[in-house]
gemmi code that builds the backbone of each chain (N, CA, C; Angstrom):
import gemmi

chains = {
    "A": [
        ("MET", (79.558, -140.796, -40.082), (78.072, -140.785, -40.477), (77.662, -140.208, -39.002)),
        ("LEU", (77.113, -139.493, -39.409), (75.618, -139.229, -38.222), (74.416, -139.844, -38.308)),
        ("THR", (74.237, -140.116, -37.158), (72.807, -140.733, -37.310), (72.390, -140.972, -35.716)),
        ("ALA", (70.635, -140.822, -35.622), (69.894, -140.619, -34.705), (69.598, -142.267, -34.527)),
        ("GLY", (69.975, -143.458, -35.315), (68.948, -144.427, -35.140), (69.765, -145.277, -36.052)),
        ("PRO", (68.910, -146.405, -36.372), (68.970, -147.790, -37.204), (69.580, -146.818, -38.757)),
        ("THR", (70.249, -147.297, -39.042), (70.218, -146.918, -41.198), (69.334, -147.596, -41.396)),
        ("PRO", (68.024, -146.358, -42.620), (66.675, -147.520, -43.275), (67.497, -148.340, -44.350)),
        ("ARG", (66.712, -149.108, -44.883), (67.401, -149.537, -46.002), (66.037, -149.707, -48.049)),
        ("VAL", (65.803, -148.738, -47.914), (64.768, -148.296, -48.324), (65.065, -148.982, -50.023)),
        ("PRO", (64.616, -149.871, -50.903), (65.185, -150.120, -51.799), (63.985, -149.026, -53.181)),
        ("SER", (64.868, -148.610, -54.117), (64.726, -147.333, -54.779), (62.593, -148.047, -55.249)),
        ("ASP", (62.714, -149.181, -55.571), (61.005, -149.619, -56.073), (60.348, -149.385, -55.344)),
        ("ARG", (60.694, -149.382, -53.742), (59.962, -148.825, -52.720), (59.321, -147.665, -52.091)),
        ("TRP", (60.456, -147.308, -52.732), (60.845, -145.478, -52.824), (59.932, -145.318, -52.736)),
        ("GLU", (58.715, -144.188, -52.077), (58.122, -142.391, -52.834), (58.100, -141.513, -51.960)),
        ("PHE", (57.638, -140.477, -52.789), (58.133, -138.882, -51.953), (56.794, -138.108, -51.999)),
        ("THR", (56.579, -137.359, -50.907), (54.689, -137.618, -51.179), (54.787, -136.147, -49.799)),
        ("VAL", (54.636, -135.303, -50.760), (54.381, -133.347, -50.624), (52.428, -133.580, -50.190)),
        ("THR", (52.122, -133.535, -48.112), (50.908, -133.283, -48.294), (50.845, -131.692, -47.922)),
        ("THR", (49.233, -131.227, -48.491), (49.207, -129.788, -48.070), (48.231, -129.697, -46.732)),
        ("GLU", (48.196, -128.723, -46.377), (47.864, -128.083, -44.891), (45.862, -128.634, -45.428)),
        ("THR", (45.750, -129.055, -46.146), (44.396, -130.082, -46.389), (44.407, -131.010, -46.894)),
        ("GLY", (45.394, -132.008, -46.607), (45.777, -133.108, -46.791), (45.537, -133.776, -47.782)),
        ("GLN", (46.031, -132.842, -49.202), (46.063, -132.896, -50.365), (47.245, -133.853, -50.379)),
        ("ARG", (47.686, -134.803, -51.484), (48.618, -135.525, -51.362), (49.446, -135.607, -52.640)),
        ("HIS", (50.557, -135.392, -53.301), (51.310, -134.938, -54.561), (52.229, -136.500, -54.553)),
        ("THR", (52.123, -137.378, -55.197), (53.293, -138.532, -54.429), (53.987, -138.581, -56.212)),
        ("TRP", (55.609, -139.235, -55.600), (56.030, -138.990, -56.701), (57.128, -140.420, -56.670)),
        ("SER", (56.839, -141.447, -56.889), (57.433, -143.004, -57.082), (59.190, -142.414, -57.771)),
        ("TRP", (59.682, -143.491, -57.093), (61.710, -143.335, -57.555), (61.807, -143.014, -59.496)),
        ("GLN", (60.786, -143.931, -59.960), (60.698, -143.728, -61.027), (60.430, -142.189, -62.095)),
        ("GLN", (59.220, -141.204, -61.358), (58.740, -140.272, -61.320), (59.849, -139.240, -60.657)),
        ("MET", (60.467, -139.741, -60.023), (61.771, -138.520, -59.380), (62.198, -138.604, -60.422)),
        ("MET", (62.806, -139.451, -61.014), (64.574, -140.118, -62.009), (64.104, -138.932, -63.313)),
        ("ALA", (62.642, -138.762, -63.525), (62.749, -138.327, -64.886), (61.776, -136.919, -64.782)),
        ("LEU", (61.810, -136.298, -63.527), (61.969, -134.776, -63.581), (63.523, -134.246, -63.922)),
        ("PRO", (63.391, -132.711, -64.047), (64.741, -132.693, -64.571), (65.673, -132.026, -63.178)),
        ("ALA", (66.950, -132.866, -63.478), (67.960, -133.090, -62.310), (68.518, -131.697, -62.939)),
        ("GLU", (69.540, -131.330, -61.139), (70.120, -130.270, -60.934), (71.596, -130.957, -60.029)),
        ("THR", (72.753, -130.074, -60.517), (73.716, -130.186, -60.421), (74.364, -129.466, -59.944)),
        ("ILE", (74.740, -129.787, -58.056), (74.135, -128.782, -57.521), (76.026, -128.715, -56.510)),
        ("THR", (77.144, -127.715, -56.256), (78.220, -127.613, -55.477), (77.981, -126.649, -54.787)),
        ("VAL", (78.250, -127.165, -52.975), (77.420, -126.511, -51.986), (78.415, -126.972, -51.306)),
        ("ASP", (78.888, -126.094, -50.019), (79.211, -126.202, -49.213), (78.357, -126.504, -47.899)),
        ("LEU", (79.002, -127.360, -47.083), (78.064, -127.821, -46.096), (78.145, -127.598, -44.456)),
        ("HIS", (77.952, -127.278, -43.569), (77.985, -126.729, -42.374), (77.354, -127.949, -41.476)),
        ("CYS", (77.773, -128.154, -40.727), (76.991, -129.177, -39.378), (77.399, -128.902, -38.303)),
        ("VAL", (75.975, -128.482, -37.160), (76.597, -127.733, -35.882), (77.680, -128.873, -34.881)),
        ("THR", (77.530, -130.304, -35.647), (78.905, -130.739, -34.499), (80.391, -129.802, -34.743)),
        ("LYS", (79.757, -128.373, -35.794), (81.170, -127.881, -35.818), (82.561, -128.560, -36.992)),
        ("TRP", (81.815, -129.169, -37.974), (82.856, -129.333, -39.024), (82.140, -128.847, -40.230)),
        ("SER", (82.753, -128.438, -40.920), (82.111, -128.094, -42.606), (82.760, -128.708, -43.808)),
        ("LYS", (82.367, -128.682, -44.745), (82.653, -129.348, -45.864), (82.630, -128.624, -47.574)),
        ("LEU", (83.493, -128.508, -47.616), (83.352, -127.030, -48.424), (83.160, -127.848, -50.524)),
        ("GLY", (82.878, -127.065, -51.150), (82.432, -127.588, -52.141), (82.237, -128.984, -52.671)),
        ("THR", (80.890, -129.704, -52.098), (80.871, -130.718, -52.349), (80.087, -130.884, -53.255)),
        ("HIS", (79.427, -132.395, -54.057), (79.270, -132.166, -55.275), (77.727, -133.228, -55.404)),
        ("TRP", (76.611, -132.379, -55.695), (75.207, -133.830, -55.753), (74.450, -133.161, -56.776)),
        ("GLN", (73.636, -134.078, -56.673), (72.547, -134.435, -58.114), (71.266, -134.495, -58.003)),
        ("GLY", (70.168, -133.989, -57.924), (69.157, -134.107, -56.783), (67.725, -132.959, -57.464)),
        ("VAL", (66.905, -133.024, -57.501), (65.632, -132.189, -58.420), (65.292, -131.356, -57.055)),
        ("SER", (64.888, -130.143, -57.896), (64.761, -129.058, -57.167), (63.071, -128.812, -56.193)),
        ("LEU", (63.354, -128.590, -54.951), (62.075, -128.213, -54.482), (61.265, -127.641, -55.445)),
        ("ASP", (61.382, -126.586, -55.884), (60.815, -125.705, -56.528), (60.221, -126.576, -57.700)),
        ("THR", (60.817, -127.326, -58.236), (59.838, -128.188, -59.418), (59.152, -128.946, -58.910)),
        ("LEU", (59.223, -130.050, -57.812), (58.314, -129.884, -57.073), (57.019, -130.053, -56.243)),
        ("LEU", (57.245, -128.710, -56.134), (56.123, -127.613, -55.146), (55.654, -126.825, -55.914)),
        ("ALA", (56.111, -126.871, -57.735), (55.322, -126.124, -58.304), (53.912, -126.349, -58.733)),
        ("GLU", (53.636, -127.488, -58.744), (51.700, -127.546, -58.874), (51.152, -127.682, -57.669)),
        ("VAL", (52.146, -127.991, -56.621), (50.797, -127.658, -55.419), (50.702, -126.189, -54.645)),
        ("GLU", (49.260, -126.535, -54.446), (48.558, -125.620, -54.423), (48.305, -125.198, -52.608)),
        ("THR", (49.269, -124.475, -51.854), (48.918, -124.270, -50.586), (48.982, -122.747, -49.720)),
        ("ALA", (48.750, -122.973, -48.903), (48.403, -121.462, -48.159), (49.803, -121.264, -46.813)),
        ("ALA", (50.567, -122.602, -47.282), (51.372, -122.873, -45.342), (52.458, -121.887, -45.981)),
        ("ASP", (53.135, -121.549, -44.064), (54.338, -120.925, -44.504), (55.169, -121.831, -43.678)),
        ("TYR", (55.292, -122.778, -42.947), (56.414, -123.768, -43.137), (55.812, -125.839, -43.088)),
        ("ALA", (57.610, -126.090, -43.341), (57.442, -127.405, -43.771), (57.824, -128.528, -42.607)),
        ("LEU", (57.583, -129.614, -43.017), (58.056, -130.717, -41.757), (58.521, -131.750, -42.340)),
        ("ALA", (60.027, -131.792, -43.015), (60.199, -132.890, -43.792), (60.123, -134.102, -42.588)),
        ("GLN", (60.042, -135.243, -43.744), (59.504, -136.479, -43.317), (60.380, -137.710, -43.437)),
        ("CYS", (60.837, -138.639, -42.629), (61.983, -139.354, -43.331), (61.476, -140.604, -43.087)),
        ("TYR", (61.916, -141.850, -43.545), (61.986, -143.939, -43.363), (62.613, -143.362, -42.228)),
        ("GLY", (62.327, -144.225, -41.241), (62.870, -144.773, -40.093), (62.480, -143.481, -38.438)),
        ("GLY", (61.737, -141.970, -39.271), (60.843, -142.017, -38.424), (61.554, -140.061, -38.097)),
        ("TYR", (62.733, -139.890, -38.566), (63.227, -137.964, -38.181), (62.371, -137.493, -38.791)),
        ("THR", (62.042, -135.933, -38.439), (61.689, -135.213, -39.126), (62.133, -134.133, -38.789)),
        ("THR", (62.369, -132.964, -39.246), (62.685, -131.651, -39.118), (62.075, -130.691, -39.991)),
        ("ASN", (62.150, -129.291, -39.318), (60.772, -128.106, -39.700), (61.768, -126.921, -40.432)),
        ("LEU", (61.233, -126.805, -41.243), (62.057, -125.221, -41.913), (60.722, -124.658, -42.454)),
        ("PRO", (60.995, -123.212, -42.507), (59.745, -122.506, -43.300), (59.643, -122.998, -44.662)),
        ("LEU", (58.550, -123.006, -44.927), (58.336, -123.235, -46.693), (59.614, -122.416, -47.185)),
        ("GLU", (59.559, -121.125, -47.450), (60.219, -120.381, -48.241), (61.645, -120.641, -48.008)),
        ("ASP", (62.476, -121.645, -47.660), (63.623, -121.871, -47.182), (63.659, -123.726, -48.217)),
        ("LEU", (62.766, -123.360, -48.562), (62.822, -124.658, -49.402), (62.779, -124.119, -51.090)),
        ("LEU", (62.212, -122.783, -51.175), (61.671, -122.637, -52.624), (63.018, -121.586, -53.060)),
        ("ASP", (63.180, -121.208, -54.423), (63.872, -120.811, -54.877), (65.376, -120.578, -55.292)),
        ("GLY", (65.380, -122.118, -55.409), (66.782, -122.652, -56.016), (67.259, -122.977, -54.589)),
        ("GLN", (66.632, -123.372, -53.582), (67.328, -123.061, -52.232), (67.580, -124.913, -51.504)),
        ("ALA", (66.402, -125.611, -52.266), (66.545, -127.045, -52.000), (66.475, -127.737, -52.465)),
        ("TRP", (67.196, -129.395, -52.747), (66.348, -130.388, -53.252), (65.923, -131.357, -52.916)),
        ("VAL", (65.801, -132.191, -53.155), (65.606, -133.895, -53.247), (67.223, -134.378, -53.730)),
        ("ALA", (68.049, -134.642, -53.003), (69.133, -135.347, -53.845), (69.418, -136.778, -53.595)),
        ("TYR", (70.103, -137.050, -55.265), (69.966, -138.812, -55.128), (71.388, -139.208, -55.196)),
        ("ARG", (72.435, -138.214, -55.834), (73.205, -138.839, -56.238), (74.266, -137.988, -55.351)),
        ("TYR", (75.633, -138.594, -54.869), (76.906, -137.537, -54.470), (77.693, -137.723, -54.726)),
        ("ASP", (78.741, -137.002, -55.279), (79.958, -137.277, -56.015), (79.888, -138.003, -57.492)),
        ("ASP", (78.986, -138.099, -57.849), (78.453, -138.484, -58.977), (78.222, -140.226, -58.580)),
        ("GLU", (77.877, -140.552, -57.770), (77.363, -142.146, -56.854), (76.407, -142.018, -56.819)),
        ("ASP", (75.005, -142.702, -56.587), (74.268, -142.923, -56.027), (74.622, -142.917, -54.391)),
        ("LEU", (73.416, -141.940, -54.114), (73.657, -141.470, -52.553), (73.190, -142.876, -51.883)),
        ("ALA", (74.371, -143.290, -51.138), (74.663, -144.760, -49.955), (73.734, -144.143, -49.365)),
        ("ALA", (72.910, -145.648, -48.423), (71.926, -145.525, -47.059), (72.754, -145.053, -46.125)),
        ("GLU", (73.850, -145.288, -45.980), (74.532, -143.893, -45.024), (74.934, -143.116, -44.918)),
        ("HIS", (74.523, -142.517, -45.986), (74.200, -140.872, -46.469), (73.053, -140.443, -46.525)),
        ("GLY", (72.558, -141.249, -46.454), (71.064, -140.688, -46.912), (70.084, -141.010, -47.601)),
        ("GLY", (70.719, -142.160, -48.727), (70.262, -142.782, -50.113), (68.939, -143.554, -49.177)),
        ("PRO", (67.678, -144.055, -50.390), (67.909, -143.163, -51.807), (68.131, -141.578, -51.897)),
        ("ALA", (67.143, -141.325, -50.967), (67.402, -139.924, -51.338), (66.876, -138.471, -50.139)),
        ("ARG", (67.863, -138.066, -49.823), (68.061, -136.636, -48.852), (67.465, -135.377, -49.541)),
        ("LEU", (67.470, -134.946, -48.484), (66.741, -133.416, -48.323), (68.091, -132.766, -48.398)),
        ("LEU", (68.344, -131.488, -49.301), (69.957, -130.891, -49.391), (69.364, -129.512, -48.795)),
        ("VAL", (69.375, -128.979, -48.136), (69.291, -127.665, -47.773), (70.427, -126.365, -47.128)),
        ("PRO", (71.667, -126.310, -48.270), (72.732, -125.837, -47.785), (72.794, -124.578, -47.109)),
        ("HIS", (71.984, -123.837, -46.624), (72.396, -122.976, -46.953), (71.852, -123.095, -44.650)),
        ("LEU", (71.266, -124.113, -44.941), (70.532, -124.225, -42.734), (71.861, -125.674, -42.051)),
        ("TYR", (71.928, -125.398, -40.717), (72.935, -126.611, -40.626), (72.413, -127.926, -41.027)),
        ("PHE", (73.164, -128.650, -41.077), (73.256, -130.033, -41.994), (72.185, -130.821, -41.163)),
        ("TRP", (71.427, -130.896, -40.593), (70.593, -131.927, -39.253), (69.197, -131.274, -40.065)),
        ("LYS", (69.003, -129.899, -41.377), (68.120, -129.806, -41.858), (67.937, -130.546, -43.251)),
        ("SER", (68.856, -131.386, -43.441), (68.929, -131.376, -44.774), (68.966, -133.300, -44.724)),
        ("ALA", (67.616, -133.284, -44.604), (66.992, -135.039, -43.799), (67.273, -136.198, -44.558)),
        ("LYS", (67.954, -136.958, -44.216), (68.040, -138.230, -44.746), (67.284, -139.142, -44.692)),
        ("TRP", (67.139, -140.116, -45.988), (66.008, -140.920, -46.184), (64.466, -140.268, -45.664)),
        ("VAL", (64.704, -139.150, -46.886), (63.441, -138.275, -46.806), (62.337, -138.733, -47.681)),
        ("ARG", (60.912, -139.055, -46.722), (60.220, -139.933, -47.823), (58.737, -138.879, -48.067)),
        ("GLY", (59.214, -137.527, -47.681), (57.927, -136.089, -47.946), (58.071, -135.207, -47.216)),
        ("ILE", (57.501, -134.082, -47.783), (57.224, -133.091, -46.453), (55.506, -132.836, -46.615)),
        ("GLN", (55.450, -132.051, -45.094), (54.256, -132.150, -44.761), (54.155, -130.747, -44.952)),
        ("LEU", (52.684, -129.914, -45.282), (53.127, -128.495, -45.116), (52.090, -128.276, -44.303)),
        ("LEU", (52.429, -127.253, -43.423), (51.669, -126.073, -42.064), (51.932, -125.190, -42.057)),
        ("LEU", (50.355, -125.023, -41.724), (49.953, -123.430, -41.517), (50.861, -122.505, -40.300)),
        ("GLU", (51.418, -124.004, -38.986), (51.868, -123.589, -38.664), (53.049, -123.985, -37.718)),
        ("ASP", (54.053, -123.612, -37.610), (55.351, -124.498, -37.034), (55.534, -125.443, -36.078)),
        ("GLU", (56.031, -126.580, -36.805), (56.001, -127.896, -36.022), (57.378, -128.160, -35.735)),
        ("PRO", (58.262, -128.100, -34.314), (59.310, -128.531, -34.820), (59.403, -130.269, -34.207)),
        ("GLY", (60.506, -130.396, -35.163), (61.485, -131.881, -35.860), (61.506, -132.655, -34.807)),
        ("PHE", (62.374, -133.199, -34.807), (63.510, -133.972, -33.715), (64.309, -133.641, -33.087)),
        ("TRP", (65.545, -133.306, -33.249), (66.196, -132.002, -32.659), (65.720, -130.937, -32.768)),
        ("GLU", (64.998, -130.175, -33.385), (63.904, -128.947, -32.853), (63.608, -129.252, -31.549)),
        ("THR", (62.738, -130.066, -30.791), (62.228, -130.625, -30.026), (63.084, -131.050, -28.801)),
        ("ALA", (64.768, -130.923, -29.043), (65.377, -131.239, -28.161), (66.277, -130.505, -27.564)),
        ("GLY", (65.855, -128.873, -28.102), (66.855, -128.035, -27.824), (67.517, -127.508, -28.667)),
        ("TYR", (67.817, -127.574, -30.252), (68.359, -127.621, -31.297), (67.724, -125.910, -31.510)),
        ("HIS", (68.110, -125.391, -32.670), (67.658, -123.991, -32.671), (66.491, -124.520, -33.758)),
        ("ASP", (65.469, -123.386, -33.889), (63.604, -123.813, -34.265), (64.373, -123.657, -35.881)),
        ("TYR", (65.853, -123.150, -36.637), (65.862, -122.668, -38.093), (67.273, -122.893, -38.409)),
        ("GLY", (68.292, -122.584, -37.076), (69.593, -123.483, -37.384), (70.156, -122.755, -38.743)),
        ("ASP", (70.521, -121.300, -38.880), (71.434, -120.106, -39.576), (72.734, -120.652, -38.746)),
        ("PRO", (73.920, -120.900, -39.656), (75.302, -121.653, -39.682), (76.046, -120.196, -39.125)),
        ("TRP", (75.335, -119.258, -40.790), (76.145, -117.705, -40.144), (76.117, -116.930, -39.179)),
        ("ARG", (75.278, -117.415, -38.570), (74.664, -116.811, -37.168), (74.786, -117.699, -35.792)),
        ("GLU", (75.662, -118.860, -36.210), (75.643, -119.533, -35.427), (74.047, -120.299, -34.166)),
        ("GLN", (72.802, -120.649, -34.952), (72.078, -121.151, -34.624), (71.949, -122.372, -34.384)),
        ("ARG", (72.847, -122.946, -33.236), (72.915, -123.915, -32.806), (71.751, -124.267, -31.878)),
        ("TYR", (71.705, -123.683, -30.865), (70.624, -124.660, -29.558), (69.675, -123.476, -29.577)),
        ("GLN", (68.678, -123.663, -28.761), (67.384, -122.804, -28.735), (67.885, -121.007, -27.987)),
        ("GLY", (67.548, -120.129, -28.355), (67.905, -118.857, -27.872), (69.222, -118.211, -28.250)),
        ("ASP", (69.585, -119.185, -29.157), (70.862, -118.589, -29.802), (70.920, -117.525, -30.559)),
    ],
    "B": [
        ("MET", (69.602, -153.490, -40.987), (69.912, -152.434, -40.528), (71.680, -152.455, -39.813)),
        ("SER", (72.002, -151.348, -39.612), (73.623, -151.382, -39.152), (73.181, -150.958, -37.288)),
        ("ASN", (74.331, -151.639, -37.164), (74.750, -151.265, -35.896), (75.474, -150.067, -35.773)),
        ("ASP", (75.097, -149.310, -35.343), (75.587, -147.684, -35.414), (75.647, -147.172, -33.737)),
        ("TYR", (75.749, -148.169, -32.844), (75.529, -147.804, -31.263), (75.960, -148.622, -30.236)),
        ("VAL", (76.158, -148.346, -28.667), (77.091, -148.618, -27.828), (75.711, -148.619, -26.662)),
        ("ASP", (76.129, -149.554, -25.939), (75.495, -149.009, -24.889), (75.096, -148.126, -23.823)),
        ("GLY", (74.325, -148.251, -23.180), (73.671, -147.619, -22.460), (74.619, -146.955, -21.576)),
        ("ASN", (75.516, -147.294, -21.301), (76.431, -146.867, -20.624), (77.558, -145.628, -20.816)),
        ("ALA", (76.647, -145.443, -21.929), (77.587, -144.450, -23.274), (76.957, -143.222, -22.242)),
        ("LEU", (75.357, -143.422, -21.610), (74.513, -142.207, -21.083), (75.076, -141.503, -20.392)),
        ("ALA", (75.815, -141.930, -19.016), (76.444, -142.006, -17.481), (76.993, -140.688, -17.436)),
        ("GLY", (77.729, -140.132, -18.375), (78.117, -138.818, -17.816), (77.061, -137.714, -17.851)),
        ("ASP", (76.647, -137.940, -18.954), (75.547, -136.611, -19.319), (74.518, -136.633, -18.155)),
        ("LEU", (73.517, -137.996, -17.886), (72.737, -138.491, -16.941), (73.494, -137.857, -15.484)),
        ("GLN", (74.484, -138.422, -14.716), (75.252, -138.091, -13.653), (75.367, -136.378, -13.815)),
        ("GLU", (75.676, -135.942, -14.610), (76.051, -134.293, -14.460), (73.981, -133.995, -14.153)),
        ("ILE", (72.965, -133.874, -14.446), (71.646, -133.729, -14.175), (71.258, -134.457, -13.353)),
        ("PHE", (71.872, -135.508, -13.135), (71.157, -136.181, -11.737), (71.455, -136.376, -11.009)),
        ("ALA", (73.006, -135.813, -10.649), (73.758, -136.191, -9.274), (73.339, -137.151, -9.138)),
        ("MET", (73.634, -138.569, -10.197), (73.611, -140.055, -9.129), (73.583, -140.741, -10.286)),
        ("ASP", (74.697, -141.737, -10.211), (74.649, -142.898, -11.394), (73.286, -143.497, -11.558)),
        ("MET", (72.801, -142.946, -13.513), (71.292, -143.611, -13.752), (71.253, -144.797, -14.517)),
        ("THR", (72.677, -144.958, -14.578), (72.931, -146.474, -15.968), (71.961, -147.172, -14.649)),
        ("ALA", (72.052, -147.737, -13.645), (71.417, -148.833, -12.857), (69.952, -148.923, -12.780)),
        ("ALA", (69.930, -147.359, -12.859), (67.942, -147.283, -12.872), (67.329, -147.808, -13.924)),
        ("THR", (66.347, -148.508, -13.495), (65.441, -149.825, -14.189), (63.856, -148.499, -14.853)),
        ("GLY", (64.558, -148.616, -16.406), (63.353, -147.765, -17.172), (62.384, -148.929, -17.961)),
        ("ARG", (61.148, -148.310, -17.745), (60.120, -148.858, -19.515), (60.167, -148.360, -20.305)),
        ("CYS", (59.822, -148.662, -21.226), (59.775, -148.487, -23.034), (57.815, -147.766, -22.532)),
        ("ALA", (57.826, -146.560, -22.857), (56.681, -146.157, -23.303), (56.157, -147.122, -24.803)),
        ("GLY", (56.364, -147.288, -25.732), (56.325, -147.963, -27.055), (55.840, -149.645, -27.192)),
        ("CYS", (56.328, -150.330, -26.607), (56.269, -151.569, -26.053), (56.696, -152.463, -24.695)),
        ("GLY", (57.023, -151.414, -23.596), (56.773, -151.541, -22.258), (58.119, -152.135, -21.756)),
        ("TYR", (59.141, -152.428, -22.648), (60.178, -153.129, -22.155), (60.478, -152.582, -20.808)),
        ("ARG", (60.915, -153.570, -19.791), (61.545, -152.946, -19.167), (63.130, -153.470, -18.713)),
        ("GLY", (64.050, -152.650, -18.289), (65.197, -153.364, -17.976), (66.018, -151.373, -17.781)),
        ("ALA", (67.592, -152.072, -17.463), (68.472, -151.300, -17.098), (68.598, -150.284, -17.956)),
        ("VAL", (68.620, -148.608, -17.760), (69.381, -147.679, -18.304), (70.255, -148.278, -19.501)),
        ("ALA", (71.330, -149.030, -18.619), (72.775, -149.804, -19.065), (72.526, -150.171, -20.501)),
        ("THR", (71.283, -150.962, -20.435), (70.612, -151.781, -21.483), (69.996, -151.158, -22.862)),
        ("LEU", (69.959, -150.021, -23.025), (69.777, -148.889, -23.936), (70.522, -148.929, -25.609)),
        ("ARG", (70.328, -148.820, -26.051), (70.938, -148.656, -27.443), (71.260, -147.174, -27.807)),
        ("VAL", (72.081, -146.222, -27.997), (72.980, -145.410, -27.534), (73.232, -144.918, -29.402)),
        ("TYR", (73.015, -144.020, -29.491), (73.639, -143.741, -30.701), (74.266, -142.027, -30.227)),
        ("GLN", (75.523, -142.402, -30.568), (76.148, -140.822, -29.799), (76.841, -139.883, -31.185)),
        ("ARG", (76.904, -140.793, -32.120), (77.522, -140.075, -33.122), (76.680, -139.232, -34.134)),
        ("ALA", (75.774, -138.432, -33.395), (74.728, -137.378, -33.434), (74.767, -136.109, -32.906)),
        ("PRO", (74.441, -135.149, -33.178), (74.038, -133.744, -32.579), (73.833, -134.067, -30.932)),
        ("GLY", (72.895, -135.348, -30.525), (73.078, -135.343, -29.003), (73.154, -136.515, -29.005)),
        ("LEU", (72.342, -137.217, -27.598), (72.676, -138.988, -27.774), (71.580, -139.407, -27.643)),
        ("VAL", (70.732, -140.158, -28.299), (70.059, -140.955, -28.593), (70.073, -142.077, -28.435)),
        ("ALA", (68.791, -142.140, -26.896), (68.872, -143.462, -26.494), (67.280, -144.249, -27.293)),
        ("ARG", (67.440, -145.498, -27.045), (66.456, -146.700, -28.048), (66.201, -147.632, -27.353)),
        ("CYS", (65.213, -148.507, -27.521), (64.645, -149.309, -26.914), (65.530, -150.740, -27.159)),
        ("PRO", (66.374, -151.765, -26.531), (66.650, -152.652, -26.752), (65.169, -153.960, -27.653)),
        ("SER", (64.233, -153.355, -27.919), (63.350, -154.341, -28.161), (62.686, -154.179, -29.195)),
        ("CYS", (61.801, -152.828, -29.101), (60.971, -152.497, -30.412), (62.146, -151.230, -30.884)),
        ("GLU", (63.215, -150.681, -30.581), (64.124, -149.781, -31.122), (63.419, -148.369, -31.202)),
        ("LYS", (61.985, -148.070, -30.506), (61.594, -146.353, -30.343), (62.574, -146.084, -29.593)),
        ("VAL", (62.575, -144.323, -29.518), (63.272, -143.790, -28.937), (63.041, -142.926, -27.691)),
        ("VAL", (63.693, -143.937, -26.231), (63.259, -143.810, -25.293), (63.509, -142.587, -24.351)),
        ("LEU", (65.071, -142.302, -24.835), (65.379, -141.394, -23.881), (66.495, -140.279, -25.352)),
        ("ARG", (66.390, -139.185, -24.760), (67.093, -138.134, -25.588), (67.879, -137.186, -24.720)),
        ("VAL", (69.298, -137.192, -25.136), (70.050, -135.601, -23.519), (70.520, -135.061, -25.199)),
        ("VAL", (70.880, -133.317, -25.139), (71.020, -132.902, -26.408), (72.057, -131.676, -24.489)),
        ("ARG", (73.017, -131.804, -25.270), (74.237, -131.147, -24.318), (74.380, -130.125, -24.643)),
        ("GLY", (74.123, -128.314, -24.357), (74.569, -127.560, -24.608), (76.053, -127.166, -23.798)),
        ("PRO", (76.547, -125.819, -23.827), (77.477, -125.310, -23.544), (77.699, -125.320, -21.993)),
        ("ASP", (75.981, -124.440, -22.055), (75.557, -124.143, -19.984), (74.193, -124.872, -20.237)),
        ("ARG", (74.074, -125.470, -20.859), (72.391, -126.043, -20.327), (72.295, -127.709, -21.255)),
        ("ALA", (71.214, -128.143, -20.991), (70.817, -129.554, -21.489), (69.765, -130.056, -21.420)),
        ("TRP", (69.099, -130.643, -22.672), (67.593, -131.083, -22.618), (67.320, -132.589, -22.520)),
        ("LEU", (66.537, -132.584, -21.531), (66.267, -134.571, -21.572), (65.189, -134.544, -21.750)),
        ("ASP", (64.874, -135.390, -23.226), (63.617, -135.466, -23.414), (63.183, -137.102, -23.085)),
        ("LEU", (62.110, -137.117, -22.307), (62.232, -138.551, -21.774), (60.756, -139.419, -22.483)),
        ("ARG", (59.652, -138.118, -23.421), (58.458, -138.811, -23.501), (58.846, -140.601, -24.084)),
        ("GLY", (59.649, -140.847, -24.578), (59.421, -142.441, -24.542), (59.655, -143.296, -23.533)),
        ("THR", (60.229, -142.769, -22.440), (59.877, -143.435, -21.154), (58.574, -143.347, -20.330)),
        ("LEU", (58.135, -143.855, -19.971), (57.030, -144.322, -18.870), (57.335, -144.074, -18.097)),
        ("ASN", (58.236, -144.781, -17.077), (58.575, -144.344, -15.647), (60.296, -144.754, -15.582)),
        ("LEU", (61.145, -144.301, -14.741), (62.590, -144.699, -14.436), (62.606, -144.577, -12.741)),
        ("GLU", (62.416, -146.447, -12.648), (62.725, -146.611, -11.023), (64.131, -146.490, -11.021)),
        ("ILE", (64.479, -145.740, -9.767), (65.651, -145.138, -9.217), (66.263, -145.708, -8.221)),
        ("PRO", (66.715, -146.993, -7.977), (67.437, -146.915, -6.852), (67.990, -146.062, -5.688)),
        ("LEU", (67.797, -145.729, -4.484), (68.045, -144.816, -3.531), (68.273, -145.926, -2.380)),
        ("PRO", (68.958, -144.985, -1.696), (69.126, -145.505, -0.390), (68.011, -145.364, 0.946)),
        ("SER", (67.644, -146.141, 1.529), (67.131, -146.489, 1.860), (67.052, -146.115, 3.750)),
    ],
}
model = gemmi.Model(1)
for chain_id, residues in chains.items():
    chain = gemmi.Chain(chain_id)
    for i, (resn, *xyz) in enumerate(residues, 1):
        res = gemmi.Residue()
        res.name, res.seqid = resn, gemmi.SeqId(i, " ")
        for name, pos in zip(("N", "CA", "C"), xyz):
            atom = gemmi.Atom()
            atom.name, atom.element = name, gemmi.Element(name[0])
            atom.pos, atom.b_iso = gemmi.Position(*pos), 0.0
            res.add_atom(atom)
        chain.add_residue(res)
    model.add_chain(chain)
structure = gemmi.Structure()
structure.add_model(model)
structure.setup_entities()
């Protein structure tokens, strides 16, 4: 398991997920509220920047389309924020249209803390560092703000098909 | 909390390449809590896209190294200073 720090262990009764808009408006879901939202089953290939891929992985989670449906925003960018302090940035459009989920089950089992549980972001069309473990929210932004690895040399966007590993790739 | 880290000696190769000297004996001060100790005492998470060194006292990130094929990035935001022994 790749990790840049100690594994946060967040019990689901203390977990929450917050979308914060560029105006500071907050939309928060408790674990119970998240579980009450329509769940989707997702089978996708994963591509890690450390040069492994895993094909046909099986997840369950809530689409970001569902979570952002009622959120009014003029933002073009998003910064995923995590328990433990990790962040990663993405264009907002990459979180929409069936491309991203808050995933909480993997291979029909609850997502273990080592894999980012209780819930992680799943954005399979980008390198896997964008699929932030232990996600606790999304900050919507008018300007792009680089995250943890993006401030340390990794590519701002991270398209595996264009091998966008490092800045300038 | 799990212990997925090794000690700061894991930084030796990449830092040697950048500074052209052994940096593990350098003494760093954490910008977060003020901890002062040898680079070798840091907690290094290396199963990651780069090396992430955390303070053994407060666990804040004090140093990161990302090594690309033909360049490296060094982030020292979490380090207040590094005291580097030099020959007199």
